[in-house]
N, C-alpha and C positions, 0 to 999 in steps of 0.2 A: 406377715401375721404370725406371731407365736402361737403354737398350739393348734394351728390349722394345717392341714396337709391335703394335697390332691391325690395323694397315693391310696389306693383302696386296700393295700397290703399293711401298711404301717399308719398308726394314729399316735397321738400324743405330741408332746412339746418338741421332741427331737426328730420326728418322723421324717421331716424333709431333708435332714442331714444324711440319711441312709439310702435315699433314692437318687440315682444319677440325674444330673441336670437334664440330660436330653436322651431319650431312648425313643427311636422311631418306631412307629406301630408296625406290626409284623402281620402279614397275611396269614391267616389260618383256614385251612380247607379241611372239610370233614369228608372222609371217604364215603361213598354211597352206602356200603354194607355197614359202616360204623354208624351212619345216620340211622339206618334201621335198628341197629342195637340201642342207640340213644333213645329212640322212640319206645322202645319196650321198657324203659326205666320206669319206676314210679315217679309220679309228678314232681315231688320234692327233691328226689335225686337228680331228676332231669334238669331242673331249674338250677341246682347247685353246680351240675356239670356245664351248663351255659355260662353260669358266673366264671367258673375256671377258665372256659374258652376266652371270656373277655379278658381276663387277667393274662392269659397267655399271649393275647393280641397285644396288649398294652406293653409287656415286659419281655415277650420273645424269649431267647436262650437265657436271659438273665433272670427269669423267674425264679426265686429262691427256694431253697429246701423247705419242705412241708407243704408247699404248693406244687412242687415238681421234684422227681428224682430218677436216677438212672436205674434201669431195670437190669438186676444181676443176671449175667448169663446170656444176655441179648446184646448183639451188636448195634451199637449207637441208638438204642431205643430208649425213651424216657416215659415215665408215667405221669400223668396229670393227676393231682390228688386234690379233689374237691374237699371243701371244710378242713383244709390243712392236714388232710390225711385221715380225717375221721369218718369220712364217707366210705361205705363198703364197696364203691366203684371206683374204676379208674378209666382215664383215657390214655390209650397208648399212641405216642407220636415220635416222629422224626422230622428232621429238616433236610429233605432230599435236594433242595436247590434253594430258592429265595423264599418259598412258602413252607411253613410247618404244616404237616399232614396228620390229622387225627386219623390213624388207621383202623383202630378198634376200640371197643368200649367193653370192659370186662370186670369181673370182681377182683377185690382186693386180695392179696396173696394168702394172708392168714385166714380169712373168712371162707375161701374156696380155693384151695391150691390148684386142684384140677382144672377149674374154670379158668384161673389165672393163667396157667400154662397154655391152655387152648387160645385164650385171647392174645397172648404173646406171640404165639406161633401164626395166628391169623393176621396179626399186625405185621409181622415179618414177611409173610407171604405177599400181602397186599401191597407193601411197600416195594418189594422186588419187582412186582408186576408194573406198578406205577413207573418206577424207574426205567424198566425195559420199554415201556410205551413212550417215554420222552426222548 
């Protein structure tokens, strides 16, 4: 059907051309401490983050820019960007094995640089701890 796409990221006539034919769903886990941080977000932001989690589950490592980006200065850490980056909140994640792990929820870097650095540091520490336990 022309003009219809099952992709939640792209719409319009040519949307189906930009999505790979088959992307297996990826398991996404939320670290318990990140779940607490998520619960403290305002309702609208919390829902936007859940929507971003669904997109991450659907696209995995192939989630395109504006929805996800590399965190500068952090080893193999990515930030999940709800509302294509317009949300003031980020989910920080890595793939330590077969599962993507959301290790922390924190503010966007420009909105709150100190809070951003704190969340990136917490995500790194939590992921290291998780990898040592495995």
